[in-house]
VOBA-1610 file (N, C-alpha, C; in pm, whole numbers, padded with zeros to 5 digits, always signed):
BEGIN
Met+10222+12137-11429Met+10101+12074-11484Met+10118+12054-11633Thr+10086+11932-11681Thr+10098+11900-11823Thr+09964+11924-11890Thr+09956+12026-11971Thr+09830+12057-12040Thr+09861+12095-12183Gly+09756+12118-12257Gly+09774+12179-12387Gly+09764+12088-12506Phe+09751+11956-12488Phe+09737+11869-12604Phe+09600+11890-12668Asp+09597+11886-12800Asp+09468+11886-12869Asp+09393+11756-12840Leu+09467+11646-12839Leu+09406+11515-12820Leu+09493+11428-12732Val+09431+11365-12634Val+09494+11258-12558Val+09406+11135-12572Thr+09464+11026-12621Thr+09390+10900-12629Thr+09442+10804-12522Met+09362+10703-12495Met+09399+10605-12392Met+09350+10469-12435Gly+09441+10370-12440Gly+09396+10237-12476Gly+09499+10154-12552Arg+09450+10077-12647Arg+09530+09973-12710Arg+09644+10027-12797Ile+09756+09956-12786Ile+09869+09974-12877Ile+09930+09836-12899Gly+09986+09816-13016Gly+10048+09687-13045Gly+10112+09691-13182Val+10170+09580-13220Val+10233+09566-13351Val+10137+09492-13443Asp+10104+09552-13556Asp+10025+09487-13660Asp+10119+09419-13759Leu+10099+09291-13781Leu+10173+09219-13883Leu+10075+09180-13993Tyr+10082+09253-14105Tyr+09986+09234-14212Tyr+10051+09158-14327Pro+09982+09058-14382Pro+10040+08978-14490Pro+10061+09062-14616Leu+10172+09035-14681Leu+10199+09103-14808Leu+10144+09025-14927Gln+10077+08915-14896Gln+10001+08841-14998Gln+09854+08844-14957Thr+09768+08873-15050Thr+09625+08883-15020Thr+09551+08763-15079Gly+09434+08738-15018Gly+09350+08631-15068Gly+09395+08492-15026Val+09487+08483-14928Val+09532+08353-14878Val+09530+08354-14726Gly+09519+08236-14665Gly+09522+08225-14520Gly+09661+08243-14466Leu+09670+08266-14335Leu+09800+08289-14272Leu+09897+08173-14294Glu+09842+08052-14304Glu+09931+07937-14322Glu+10004+07940-14456Asp+09954+08021-14549Asp+10016+08029-14681Asp+10087+08162-14706Val+10088+08249-14607Val+10154+08379-14623Val+10305+08362-14608Ala+10380+08426-14698Ala+10526+08412-14697Ala+10596+08529-14631Ser+10532+08648-14630Ser+10598+08766-14575Ser+10494+08864-14521Phe+10539+08945-14426Phe+10451+09038-14357Phe+10512+09177-14353Gly+10427+09277-14346Gly+10469+09413-14314Gly+10441+09441-14168Lys+10529+09516-14103Lys+10518+09545-13959Lys+10481+09691-13941Tyr+10373+09716-13864Tyr+10321+09851-13848Tyr+10280+09874-13703Leu+10277+10000-13662Leu+10214+10037-13536Leu+10064+10012-13549Gly+10004+09958-13443Gly+09860+09932-13444Gly+09798+09959-13308Gly+09670+09926-13299Gly+09593+09952-13178Gly+09508+10076-13195Ser+09381+10067-13157Ser+09287+10174-13190Ser+09326+10309-13130Ala+09364+10311-13003Ala+09397+10441-12940Ala+09519+10503-13006Ala+09619+10420-13036Ala+09740+10472-13101Ala+09708+10521-13242Asn+09629+10444-13316Asn+09596+10482-13453Asn+09517+10611-13461Val+09423+10631-13368Val+09345+10755-13368Val+09436+10875-13343Ala+09532+10859-13252Ala+09628+10968-13227Ala+09712+10996-13351Val+09758+10892-13418Val+09836+10909-13541Val+09752+10981-13646Ala+09626+10939-13660Ala+09537+10999-13760Ala+09517+11148-13734Ala+09496+11186-13608Ala+09476+11328-13576Ala+09605+11407-13595Ala+09718+11345-13563Ala+09847+11413-13580Ala+09874+11447-13726Arg+09820+11367-13818Arg+09837+11393-13961Arg+09778+11530-14000Tyr+09682+11577-13922Tyr+09619+11706-13951Tyr+09686+11820-13874Gly+09801+11791-13816Gly+09875+11894-13744Gly+09832+11912-13600Arg+09753+11818-13549Arg+09706+11828-13410Arg+09812+11775-13314Ser+09825+11838-13198Ser+09918+11788-13097Ser+09852+11674-13021Cys+09915+11558-13024Cys+09852+11436-12973Cys+09946+11358-12883Ala+09887+11291-12786Ala+09960+11199-12699Ala+09871+11078-12673Val+09934+10966-12640Val+09859+10845-12610Val+09902+10792-12473Ile+09802+10752-12393Ile+09826+10689-12263Ile+09811+10539-12283Thr+09920+10466-12265Thr+09917+10322-12288Thr+10042+10260-12228Lys+10063+10131-12253Lys+10183+10061-12207Lys+10226+09960-12312Thr+10356+09937-12317Thr+10411+09830-12399Thr+10490+09736-12308Gly+10540+09628-12367Gly+10633+09544-12296Gly+10774+09600-12304Asp+10861+09545-12223Asp+11002+09585-12224Asp+11076+09492-12321Asp+11055+09517-12450Asp+11107+09426-12552Asp+11127+09503-12683Pro+11183+09441-12785Pro+11208+09512-12911Pro+11082+09568-12976Phe+10970+09495-12967Phe+10847+09546-13026Phe+10800+09673-12953Gly+10819+09677-12821Gly+10784+09796-12747Gly+10868+09915-12791Arg+10996+09891-12812Arg+11084+09998-12859Arg+11044+10043-13000Phe+11004+09948-13082Phe+10956+09984-13216Phe+10835+10077-13209Leu+10742+10047-13120Leu+10619+10127-13110Leu+10648+10269-13063Arg+10735+10284-12966Arg+10772+10418-12920Arg+10837+10498-13033Arg+10926+10433-13105Arg+10991+10500-13217Arg+10890+10537-13326Ala+10795+10447-13350Ala+10694+10474-13451Ala+10606+10593-13411Leu+10564+10597-13285Leu+10482+10710-13238Leu+10556+10842-13261Ala+10682+10846-13222Ala+10760+10968-13239Ala+10770+11005-13387Gly+10786+10905-13472Gly+10796+10931-13615Gly+10668+10989-13673Tyr+10555+10953-13614Tyr+10426+11006-13659Tyr+10390+11139-13592Gly+10476+11187-13503Gly+10450+11313-13435Gly+10357+11301-13316Val+10346+11181-13258Val+10263+11158-13141Val+10354+11151-13018Asp+10323+11229-12915Asp+10403+11235-12792Asp+10390+11103-12716Asp+10503+11045-12677Asp+10501+10915-12609Asp+10532+10926-12460Arg+10522+11046-12402Arg+10560+11062-12261Arg+10470+10982-12166Phe+10349+10948-12210Phe+10257+10872-12123Phe+10254+10724-12158Val+10352+10678-12234Val+10362+10535-12268Val+10450+10467-12164Gly+10388+10385-12081Gly+10461+10315-11977Gly+10513+10180-12024Thr+10576+10109-11932Thr+10633+09977-11962Thr+10589+09877-11857Ser+10540+09763-11904Ser+10510+09651-11814Ser+10623+09550-11830Pro+10713+09540-11732Pro+10836+09462-11750Pro+10815+09313-11770His+10701+09259-11725His+10681+09114-11731His+10574+09073-11832Leu+10527+09168-11913Leu+10426+09137-12014Leu+10480+09168-12153Pro+10458+09081-12251Pro+10507+09107-12386Pro+10421+09208-12461Thr+10484+09286-12545Thr+10410+09376-12634Thr+10321+09292-12725Pro+10192+09325-12736Pro+10102+09241-12816Pro+10127+09254-12966Val+10095+09146-13035Val+10107+09139-13180Val+09971+09097-13236Thr+09931+09159-13346Thr+09806+09125-13412Thr+09834+09089-13558Phe+09785+08971-13597Phe+09791+08929-13737Phe+09653+08946-13799Cys+09651+08968-13929Cys+09523+08965-13999Cys+09539+08887-14128Glu+09427+08842-14182Glu+09421+08788-14316Glu+09348+08889-14403Val+09386+08898-14528Val+09330+09000-14617Val+09257+08932-14732Phe+09125+08934-14723Phe+09039+08882-14828Phe+08945+08994-14873Pro+08992+09086-14958Pro+08907+09198-15002Pro+08784+09144-15075Pro+08669+09217-15070Pro+08659+09353-15014Pro+08612+09361-14869Asp+08568+09248-14808Asp+08503+09267-14678Asp+08534+09158-14576Glu+08642+09082-14596Glu+08675+08979-14498Glu+08820+08998-14455Phe+08837+09037-14328Phe+08970+09065-14274Phe+08981+09008-14133Pro+08987+08876-14119Pro+08994+08815-13985Pro+09116+08863-13908Leu+09096+08887-13778Leu+09203+08934-13690Leu+09239+08825-13590Tyr+09368+08816-13561Tyr+09418+08721-13463Tyr+09503+08798-13363Phe+09447+08816-13241Phe+09514+08894-13137Phe+09600+08804-13050Tyr+09726+08841-13033Tyr+09815+08772-12940Tyr+09844+08868-12826Arg+09761+08857-12721Arg+09765+08949-12608Arg+09768+08868-12477Phe+09856+08771-12473Phe+09859+08678-12361Phe+09995+08688-12289Pro+09996+08669-12155Pro+09881+08641-12068Pro+09790+08761-12048Lys+09842+08879-12078Lys+09763+09001-12066Lys+09838+09109-12143Ala+09764+09196-12207Ala+09828+09304-12282Ala+09873+09414-12187Pro+09993+09469-12209Pro+10039+09578-12123Pro+09942+09696-12117Asp+09870+09724-12228Asp+09778+09839-12225Asp+09661+09817-12130Leu+09638+09692-12089Leu+09535+09664-11987Leu+09594+09660-11847Asp+09723+09688-11836Asp+09794+09687-11708Asp+09809+09829-11652Leu+09741+09926-11714Leu+09743+10064-11666Leu+09662+10075-11537Ser+09716+10140-11437Ser+09643+10159-11311Ser+09614+10307-11289Pro+09513+10339-11209Pro+09478+10480-11188Pro+09594+10566-11139Gly+09680+10510-11055Gly+09791+10587-11000Gly+09896+10626-11103Glu+09893+10566-11221Glu+09989+10596-11326Glu+09942+10708-11418Leu+09822+10757-11398Leu+09764+10856-11490Leu+09808+10998-11455Asp+09831+11078-11558Asp+09851+11222-11541Asp+09715+11288-11561Leu+09643+11305-11451Leu+09506+11356-11460Leu+09502+11501-11508Asp+09609+11578-11483Asp+09614+11715-11533Asp+09617+11715-11686Ala+09693+11625-11744Ala+09698+11617-11891Ala+09564+11573-11947Ile+09499+11482-11878Ile+09369+11434-11923Ile+09265+11546-11916Arg+09266+11620-11806Arg+09173+11733-11793Arg+09205+11843-11893Gly+09335+11864-11919Gly+09376+11977-12001Gly+09364+11954-12150Ala+09344+11830-12194Ala+09332+11802-12337Ala+09201+11858-12392Lys+09208+11913-12511Lys+09085+11963-12574Lys+08990+11850-12608Val+09047+11734-12645Val+08968+11612-12669Val+09035+11498-12594Phe+08956+11421-12521Phe+09005+11298-12459Phe+08929+11181-12519Trp+09001+11077-12558Trp+08944+10962-12629Trp+08974+10835-12552Ala+08869+10765-12507Ala+08884+10638-12437Ala+08805+10531-12511Thr+08836+10404-12481Thr+08771+10295-12551Thr+08705+10198-12455Val+08603+10128-12506Val+08535+10025-12428Val+08631+09909-12399Thr+08722+09879-12490Thr+08819+09771-12465Thr+08899+09798-12338Gly+08927+09922-12308Gly+09000+09957-12187Gly+08926+09920-12059Leu+08797+09889-12072Leu+08716+09851-11957Leu+08710+09699-11937Ser+08776+09624-12024Ser+08755+09479-12025Ser+08828+09406-11913Gln+08933+09466-11856Gln+09008+09402-11747Gln+09057+09508-11649Glu+09083+09462-11527Glu+09151+09547-11428Glu+09301+09531-11443Pro+09380+09633-11411Pro+09341+09763-11354Pro+09300+09868-11456Ser+09306+09834-11586Ser+09272+09932-11689Ser+09129+09982-11675Arg+09039+09895-11631Arg+08899+09937-11614Arg+08889+10054-11516Ser+08952+10038-11400Ser+08947+10146-11300Ser+09019+10270-11350Ala+09129+10251-11423Ala+09203+10365-11476Ala+09121+10441-11580Thr+09054+10368-11667Thr+08971+10432-11770Thr+08858+10511-11707Leu+08792+10452-11609Leu+08682+10523-11542Leu+08734+10644-11463Ala+08852+10631-11403Ala+08910+10744-11331Ala+08943+10858-11425Ala+08994+10824-11543Ala+09026+10927-11642Ala+08899+10997-11691Leu+08797+10918-11719Leu+08671+10977-11766Leu+08608+11065-11658Glu+08611+11017-11534Glu+08554+11095-11424Glu+08631+11226-11406Ala+08762+11223-11425Ala+08843+11343-11409Ala+08805+11450-11511Arg+08758+11408-11626Arg+08716+11503-11730Arg+08592+11581-11687Gly+08501+11514-11616Gly+08380+11581-11572Gly+08293+11633-11686Arg+08298+11565-11799Arg+08224+11605-11919Arg+08258+11746-11966Glu+08381+11787-11938Glu+08430+11915-11990Glu+08492+11891-12128Gly+08475+11988-12216Gly+08532+11974-12350Gly+08471+11856-12423His+08547+11797-12515His+08501+11681-12589His+08562+11555-12527Thr+08475+11470-12472Thr+08519+11343-12415Thr+08454+11231-12496Val+08536+11160-12573Val+08485+11062-12668Val+08499+10922-12611Leu+08391+10843-12619Leu+08398+10701-12589Leu+08384+10624-12719Asp+08493+10557-12757Asp+08493+10468-12873Asp+08434+10335-12827Leu+08319+10297-12883Leu+08248+10180-12834Leu+08323+10049-12863Asp+08406+10043-12962Asp+08517+09949-12981Asp+08498+09814-12912Tyr+08393+09740-12950Tyr+08364+09611-12886Tyr+08434+09497-12960Arg+08522+09427-12893Arg+08590+09308-12946Arg+08550+09190-12857Pro+08465+09099-12907Pro+08411+08992-12821Pro+08518+08910-12751Met+08634+08890-12816Met+08736+08804-12756Met+08797+08862-12630Phe+08772+08990-12602Phe+08829+09053-12483Phe+08733+09046-12363Trp+08614+08990-12383Trp+08510+08994-12280Trp+08456+08854-12251Glu+08403+08837-12131Glu+08335+08711-12098Glu+08202+08702-12170Ser+08135+08814-12190Ser+08006+08816-12258Ser+07975+08958-12304Arg+07879+08969-12396Arg+07833+09101-12438Arg+07768+09175-12321Glu+07699+09100-12237Glu+07631+09162-12124Glu+07731+09226-12028Gln+07844+09161-12008Gln+07947+09219-11922Gln+08000+09349-11983Ala+08023+09347-12113Ala+08070+09468-12181Ala+07966+09579-12173Arg+07839+09542-12185Arg+07731+09642-12180Arg+07726+09711-12043Glu+07747+09633-11938Glu+07745+09691-11804Glu+07850+09800-11788Trp+07972+09771-11831Trp+08080+09867-11810Trp+08075+09981-11911Ala+08030+09951-12033Ala+08013+10059-12130Ala+07910+10159-12080Gly+07804+10109-12017Gly+07701+10197-11963Gly+07756+10291-11858Lys+07846+10241-11774Lys+07906+10327-11671Lys+07994+10434-11736Ala+08069+10396-11839Ala+08158+10492-11905Ala+08080+10600-11980Leu+07966+10563-12036Leu+07885+10660-12110Leu+07838+10774-12021Asp+07831+10750-11892Asp+07787+10856-11800Asp+07885+10974-11796Tyr+08007+10952-11847Tyr+08109+11057-11842Tyr+08143+11114-11980Ala+08091+11055-12087Ala+08129+11095-12222Ala+08036+11201-12279Thr+08090+11277-12374Thr+08007+11374-12448Thr+07984+11330-12592Val+08071+11242-12642Val+08061+11189-12779Val+08075+11038-12771Ala+07989+10966-12844Ala+08001+10820-12853Ala+08004+10782-13001Val+08094+10690-13034Val+08114+10648-13173Val+08118+10496-13179Gly+08036+10439-13269Gly+08041+10294-13284Gly+07961+10246-13403Asn+07988+10122-13445Asn+07906+10062-13550Asn+07781+10000-13488Leu+07699+09935-13570Leu+07572+09884-13519Leu+07590+09777-13412Asp+07688+09689-13431Asp+07712+09585-13332Asp+07763+09646-13201Glu+07847+09747-13212Glu+07900+09813-13092Glu+07791+09891-13019Cys+07700+09951-13096Cys+07586+10020-13032Cys+07497+09920-12960Asp+07479+09802-13020Asp+07402+09697-12954Asp+07467+09660-12821Thr+07600+09651-12819Thr+07670+09622-12695Thr+07648+09732-12592Ala+07652+09857-12637Ala+07644+09970-12543Ala+07503+09993-12489Val+07403+09986-12578Val+07267+10026-12537Val+07160+09923-12573Ala+07201+09803-12616Ala+07109+09692-12645Ala+07011+09725-12756Leu+07054+09806-12852Leu+06971+09841-12967Leu+07056+09840-13093Arg+07001+09784-13202Arg+07075+09779-13328Arg+07016+09871-13434Glu+06891+09913-13419Glu+06833+10005-13516Glu+06902+10140-13497Pro+06958+10199-13604Pro+07046+10315-13589Pro+06985+10432-13513Arg+06863+10470-13548Arg+06803+10588-13482Arg+06766+10559-13337Asp+06720+10438-13312Asp+06690+10400-13174Asp+06818+10399-13090Ala+06925+10347-13149Ala+07052+10343-13076Ala+07104+10484-13049Ala+07095+10571-13150Ala+07140+10709-13130Ala+07059+10778-13022Lys+06928+10754-13022Lys+06842+10816-12919Lys+06880+10763-12780Ala+06906+10634-12771Ala+06944+10577-12641Ala+07075+10636-12591Leu+07169+10656-12682Leu+07297+10719-12644Leu+07273+10863-12599Arg+07189+10934-12672Arg+07159+11072-12635Arg+07088+11078-12499Asp+07002+10980-12474Asp+06932+10976-12345Asp+07028+10953-12229Lys+07148+10898-12259Lys+07250+10879-12157Lys+07329+11007-12132Gly+07295+11115-12203Gly+07364+11241-12184Gly+07470+11269-12288Ile+07477+11187-12392Ile+07574+11206-12499Ile+07532+11323-12587Ser+07623+11417-12611Ser+07591+11534-12694Ser+07590+11500-12842Leu+07685+11415-12884Leu+07695+11375-13025Leu+07705+11224-13032Ala+07603+11160-13090Ala+07603+11015-13109Ala+07630+10985-13256Val+07733+10905-13281Val+07773+10872-13417Val+07758+10721-13435Val+07670+10683-13528Val+07641+10542-13554Val+07686+10508-13695Lys+07788+10423-13706Lys+07839+10383-13837Lys+07758+10265-13889Gln+07705+10279-14012Gln+07612+10181-14067Gln+07668+10104-14185Gly+07800+10102-14200Gly+07860+10028-14309Gly+07820+10085-14444Pro+07767+10000-14534Pro+07732+10048-14669Pro+07620+10152-14671Lys+07550+10169-14561Lys+07445+10271-14554Lys+07498+10406-14506Gly+07627+10414-14480Gly+07684+10542-14439Gly+07687+10559-14289Val+07681+10684-14246Val+07693+10714-14103Val+07580+10807-14060Leu+07527+10780-13943Leu+07422+10862-13883Leu+07481+10935-13764Ala+07456+11065-13756Ala+07503+11144-13643Ala+07388+11228-13589Val+07372+11230-13459Val+07265+11305-13396Val+07325+11390-13284Asp+07294+11521-13288Asp+07336+11610-13180Asp+07220+11703-13147Asp+07247+11810-13074Asp+07141+11900-13030Asp+07071+11970-13146Thr+07137+11977-13262Thr+07078+12047-13377Thr+06992+11956-13462Gly+06998+11825-13438Gly+06917+11733-13516Gly+06999+11616-13568Glu+06951+11559-13678Glu+07007+11435-13734Glu+07071+11461-13869Val+07186+11397-13891Val+07255+11403-14019Val+07288+11261-14060Glu+07262+11227-14186Glu+07300+11097-14239Glu+07374+11119-14370Val+07496+11070-14379Val+07574+11090-14500Val+07615+10955-14557Pro+07620+10944-14690Pro+07653+10816-14754Pro+07801+10786-14745Pro+07839+10660-14764Pro+07981+10626-14765Pro+08049+10680-14890Val+08180+10690-14884Val+08260+10732-14999Val+08306+10606-15072Pro+08274+10590-15200Pro+08313+10468-15272Pro+08464+10450-15275Val+08508+10326-15257Val+08651+10296-15260Val+08669+10148-15294Glu+08775+10117-15365Glu+08811+09977-15388Glu+08889+09931-15266Val+08826+09848-15185Val+08882+09812-15055Val+09002+09719-15072Val+09113+09757-15008Val+09231+09672-14999Val+09237+09606-14862Asn+09215+09685-14757Asn+09214+09635-14620Asn+09122+09724-14538Gly+09010+09669-14493Gly+08912+09749-14420Gly+08954+09784-14279Leu+09061+09718-14227Leu+09106+09748-14091Leu+09174+09884-14087Gly+09147+09960-13984Gly+09206+10093-13971Gly+09119+10205-14023Ala+09018+10172-14103Ala+08931+10276-14155Ala+08856+10346-14042Gly+08814+10268-13942Gly+08744+10328-13830Gly+08832+10422-13748Asp+08960+10388-13737Asp+09052+10476-13664Asp+09079+10603-13743Ala+09087+10591-13875Ala+09101+10710-13960Ala+08979+10799-13946Phe+08861+10737-13942Phe+08736+10811-13917Phe+08747+10884-13784Gly+08797+10815-13681Gly+08807+10876-13549Gly+08900+10996-13545Gly+09017+10983-13606Gly+09109+11096-13609Gly+09053+11215-13683Ala+08980+11187-13791Ala+08917+11295-13868Ala+08803+11359-13789Leu+08730+11278-13714Leu+08624+11330-13626Leu+08684+11427-13524Val+08794+11387-13464Val+08862+11475-13368Val+08903+11605-13434His+08961+11596-13552His+09003+11715-13625His+08885+11809-13650Gly+08773+11754-13691Gly+08655+11836-13717Gly+08598+11900-13591Leu+08598+11824-13481Leu+08551+11880-13355Leu+08638+11997-13312Leu+08770+11979-13324Leu+08862+12086-13285Leu+08849+12208-13376Ala+08817+12184-13502Ala+08802+12294-13597Ala+08668+12367-13583Gly+08575+12307-13507Gly+08445+12369-13487Gly+08351+12354-13606Trp+08374+12253-13691Trp+08288+12231-13807Trp+08149+12185-13763Asp+08052+12205-13851Asp+07919+12149-13824Asp+07924+11998-13845Val+07823+11929-13792Val+07825+11783-13788Val+07828+11721-13927Glu+07754+11776-14021Glu+07754+11717-14155Glu+07893+11726-14218Arg+07958+11839-14204Arg+08093+11853-14260Arg+08189+11754-14196Ile+08179+11738-14064Ile+08266+11643-13995Ile+08243+11502-14047Met+08117+11462-14061Met+08087+11324-14104Met+08135+11298-14246Arg+08117+11394-14334Arg+08164+11376-14473Arg+08316+11364-14477Phe+08384+11448-14402Phe+08529+11445-14397Phe+08578+11313-14338Ala+08515+11271-14228Ala+08557+11148-14160Ala+08531+11026-14248Asn+08419+11024-14318Asn+08391+10914-14410Asn+08498+10903-14517Ala+08539+11017-14572Ala+08641+11018-14676Ala+08776+10972-14622Ala+08809+11011-14499Ala+08933+10966-14438Ala+08933+10815-14419Gly+08820+10761-14374Gly+08808+10617-14359Gly+08821+10544-14491Ala+08760+10600-14595Ala+08768+10538-14728Ala+08912+10537-14778His+08985+10644-14752His+09125+10652-14795His+09205+10535-14737Val+09190+10510-14607Val+09267+10404-14542Val+09218+10266-14587Ala+09089+10251-14612Ala+09037+10123-14660Ala+09097+10085-14795Gly+09144+10184-14869Gly+09205+10159-14998Gly+09354+10128-14991Glu+09408+10119-14868Glu+09551+10092-14847Glu+09567+09966-14763Leu+09687+09908-14766Leu+09711+09788-14686Leu+09731+09821-14539Ala+09815+09920-14509Ala+09850+09953-14371Ala+09741+10036-14305Cys+09749+10048-14173Cys+09660+10137-14097Cys+09733+10268-14067Ser+09828+10263-13973Ser+09895+10385-13929Ser+09968+10455-14044Asp+10041+10380-14123Asp+10115+10440-14235Asp+10023+10508-14335Ala+09899+10462-14343Ala+09808+10510-14447Ala+09722+10629-14404Met+09732+10672-14277Met+09646+10781-14232Met+09669+10906-14320Pro+09560+10965-14371Pro+09575+11072-14471Pro+09598+11209-14411Thr+09651+11299-14493Thr+09656+11441-14461Thr+09523+11504-14500Glu+09501+11627-14455Glu+09378+11696-14493Glu+09369+11712-14645Glu+09481+11740-14709Glu+09480+11755-14855Glu+09436+11626-14924Gln+09481+11513-14876Gln+09442+11385-14935Gln+09293+11359-14916Val+09240+11392-14800Val+09097+11373-14776Val+09015+11463-14868Leu+09058+11588-14881Leu+08985+11681-14967Leu+08988+11637-15112Arg+09099+11579-15155Arg+09106+11528-15292Arg+09004+11417-15312Arg+08991+11331-15213Arg+08893+11221-15223Arg+08751+11276-15223Leu+08731+11389-15160Leu+08599+11455-15161Leu+08579+11542-15284Gly+08678+11546-15372Gly+08664+11627-15492Gly+08694+11773-15469Gly+08769+11803-15361Gly+08809+11941-15334Gly+08708+12022-15257Thr+08596+11958-15220Thr+08494+12030-15143Thr+08453+11944-15023Glu+08386+12009-14930Glu+08331+11938-14816Glu+08180+11960-14810
//
């Protein structure tokens, strides 16, 4: 039986190609940096930075980019034993444009289908999923079959034991409609203990955009900890002890992409450490700010020392 990981994530992986020139469209970019990307992979990398044992359940294509991603995971200290291969699907590539401080258009090349959506229930190591101290799944994993059935099977196998996180992670281009995403997100929430999303993602999950109403709706679904990211207004978190709202950490934004994954990895670290909710939110906010101040996502994930420095040495 494979057990013992601090964190097992499940979902997107791909190659991020980020322009090395900012403030221009892709048609005018001359060179790119190549990085590991994808929310599930990035969250695992972020948690591994804090010394957590992490693995990711996903798939790549049988191509050079797929080999790059496996090598990158290993380099970041993330176990790749659950990374499968889809022989007839290409490893996805994502381009972005960088217009600081708040415009970062994304262009996903996941055609005809991304390998990470080709995961089937029979390919899952349910013992590893049950045995992880934290299991992290995403709403994007519900957008197509067979990944939808695999994601629900993994969540059901957890039985709401330990920390089971649903990243609300709504990307409209992966869905026929918001209503379709809401239907499947609602089913997944029945198995989660923690839900994390921004206001638009909460609207997708529970049809509410007002932060406190959305948090209450998530809690009414049986969620123990509801985390609502409010952008410049900070983050709202509600659990059995009450409500916490913490302000954002100021940063000169270089690339806002990846900040949410840094927040996620820091959230996992705090949950595993047994911190109170306010401490977790302050730490996670600072981790997100750190990555927003860098160009890359995975390469920029901070250590605990770097996060504490951004917090001024205190939490």
